[in-house]
N, C-alpha and C positions, 0 to 999 in steps of 0.2 A: 519546566514549564509550571505556571501557575495554576493552583486549583482553588475552588470555592467550597467552603463549608459554612453552614447556616446553623445557629442554635436558636432554639425557640423555647420560652419558659412560658406554658400556659397555666394561667391562674384562674382561681374562681372568681366570681363577681366582685368580691371586696378588694381585689388587688390588680395591678396592672399585668397584662401579658407583654412579654418583651421579646424582641428579636434582634440577632446579631449576624451581620454578614461578613465573613472574613476571607481573605485571599491570602493562601500561602505562596510566598516568594522564596526562591534561592537567592541569596545574595552572597558575594565574596567581599568579605571586609579586607583591610590592607594586609592581613597575614596570609590571604590566599586560600583560606579553608572555606567552603560552602557552609553557610548556616540558613536555616529556615527563619523566615521572618512572617509575621502574621498581621496584614494590614486591614483593618476594619474600615470597610467601605458603608456599612449602614449599622446603627445602632439606635434603636427607637423602643420607647414604651408606648404601646398602642392604649387606646382610650381606656379608662378604667371604667369597668361594670358594663361594656358595651359586647358582651361575649358572642351575640350573633354576628356582629360585624367582623370579629377577628378573622375567621377563615378566608373571607374575601381579600382582607388587607394582607394577610399572610401570602395568599397565592398572587396578589399584585407584586408583592416586593421578590418572591421566590422566582416567579416567572420572569420577572424584569432583569434578573441578573444576568449579564452576558456570560455565555459558556465558553471555557476556553476551547480553543481548537487544536487538533492533533491527529495523529494516526488512528487512535481508538475513539469510539464515542465518548465523550466526557459524561461523566456521572457526577451530579450535584448531590450532595449529601446533606439532608436536614435532620439534625438531631433534636428530637422534641421531648422535653421534660413531662412525662405523663405520671409523676409520682402521685400527685394530689387528684389528678383529673381522670386517670385510666386510659388505656390504649383506644378506646372508642373515638376519642379525639382525631386519630389517625385516619378513620373512616371519614370523618367529617372534613379533614383537610383534602383528602383525596377527591371526595365530592365537590369540593370548592374549586378543584382543578389545579391543585399544587402539583408541579411537575418537577419532582425530586425523588431520590432514593430515601424513604422515611425509615428512620431508626428510632425506636423507644428508648429513652433514657430514664433510669431509675436512680434518684438520688439516695444514698446510704449515709451512715455515720461513721465510716472508716477512712483509711488512707490508701485505698486501691482503685484501680481501674479494671474492670473485665468486660470484654466485648464477645458477644456470641453473634457473629455476622449472619450466621446460617437462619436464626430466628429474629434478626435484624433487632437486636437489644443491646444497650451497654448499661452496666452498672458503675456509678461513679460514687466514690466518697466525697462528700462535700469539702472536706478538709484537703483531699488530693486536688481538687478542681480549683480552689481558692489558691493553695500553694503554687500550682502550675502557673496560673495568673500572675502571681507576684514574681515568680522567677522570670517570665518572660517580659514584664515590665522592668524588673532591676536589670536585666541584661540588654535592654533596648531592642528586644525582638518582637515587641506588641506595639503597633502603631495605632494610636486612636485619633478620631476626627475631632476637631474642635467644636464640640456642640454641647448643649445643655445636658443631653443624655450622658455623654462621656463624663461630665462634671458630677452627675448623679451617681455615675458607676464609682467614682473614686470615693465619694461619701460612703456607699455600699460597702467598699473594701475597707475602709477605716471602721466601719462600724463592726463588721466582721471581726477584725483584729482587736476590738476592744470588747469581744465577748457577745455581741448582740448578731445571732445568725438568723434572726426570725425574718428580716428582709432580704433582699440580695437578688431580686429578680434579673437585673441587668447582669450582675456577676453570673448568674446561672446561665443565662443566654449566652453570653461572651465566652464563658468558660467551656460550654458545649462547643461552640464555634472553634475553638483554639485548642481543643484537648490533644490533637495529634500534631506531630510534624509531618507525618507522610501517611497516605491512605494504606491500608493493607494489614491492619492488626489481624492476627489470626484467632478464629474463634477460640473462646475460653483462655485466651492469653491474659495473665495478669500482669499489669504493669505497675510497679510500686514507685513512688516518687520519694 
């Protein structure tokens, strides 16, 4: 069954806030083994410097995502990078009517991923996040839309490879959306890439 995860990189007034919506799908290639693919359904840079409009736009996008159906109630996960803006942004998103399981994401400077589901937090090494995206792209398991935002994402990845990690809002949002191949990482589990 397909599941949906959303990544949101909230930035201060001088930068874009970005959002990525990814659907995880099990696919069987010719060898018969199932692999997880991430199909990006939405990738957007929200208006630069319009922070008051951001929560409403995020709610519109998140609440417009079709929920998968099945035996159990679906849970839509929204990972929010709060590294620069802090966790109060989660309250703002809730107040705006965002209907999702909100997870705080803190970016670090290492190569690890650590999730504490009890406290709804994940700590991600930026290098881990970028390496994960590159691996998904190179193995053909990340499917991007043909949009201007996807082209800007490609430029951000090139900039990062060339040593410029100051930008990368699209990379961060997409990395948050595709960080796992399945839900259910245990609290405090460290995943090294």
